[in-house]
C-alpha positions, 0 to 999 in steps of 0.5 A, spaced: 946 338 407 951 336 401 947 339 396 948 346 399 955 345 402 958 347 395 954 352 393 953 356 400 959 353 404 959 359 409 951 358 411 952 350 412 958 352 416 954 356 420 948 351 421 952 346 423 956 350 428 949 353 431 944 348 430 943 346 437 942 354 439 937 354 433 932 349 436 933 350 444 926 353 444 924 345 443 928 344 450 924 350 453 918 347 451 919 340 453 921 343 460 914 347 460 910 341 458 914 336 464 911 341 469 904 341 466 905 347 462 903 349 455 907 354 452 906 355 444 911 357 440 909 364 438 911 365 446 918 363 445 922 369 443 929 371 444 932 377 446 937 377 441 939 383 437 937 379 430 930 378 434 929 385 436 931 387 429 926 382 425 920 385 430 922 392 428 922 390 420 915 386 421 912 392 425 914 397 419 912 392 414 905 392 417 904 399 417 906 400 410 902 395 407 904 397 400 911 399 397 910 401 389 917 399 387 923 394 390 927 400 391 922 403 395 922 397 400 930 397 400 930 404 402 925 403 407 929 397 410 935 401 410 933 407 413 929 403 419 936 399 420 940 406 420 935 409 425 936 403 429 943 403 429 944 396 426 948 398 420 954 403 419 955 404 411 962 406 410 962 412 405 962 410 398 960 403 399 954 399 396 949 400 402 945 394 400 951 390 400 953 392 406 946 391 409 946 384 407 953 382 410 951 385 416 945 382 417 948 375 415 953 376 420 948 378 426 
């Protein structure tokens, strides 16, 4: 953790603040085990916006299979996020930078 504190202080602060929420699925899994049930990790999902967004991205990537350039991938992700209403790009702003900031804040 100390290694990254200087390089990525915001990321480390977020990890420290939200770590318990990040691994809550382990508590859910343990509760199910105590009832004699087995819930595989793949079945434990959130209803959070970021999870829905990740699911949409995964579906898009499975459908496309191949991008001919990094720019093509960037534009496809941008258009998908724009369509989903997940990002708003102020006029004159670098859309890729805005997208990265908004995803990091989600």
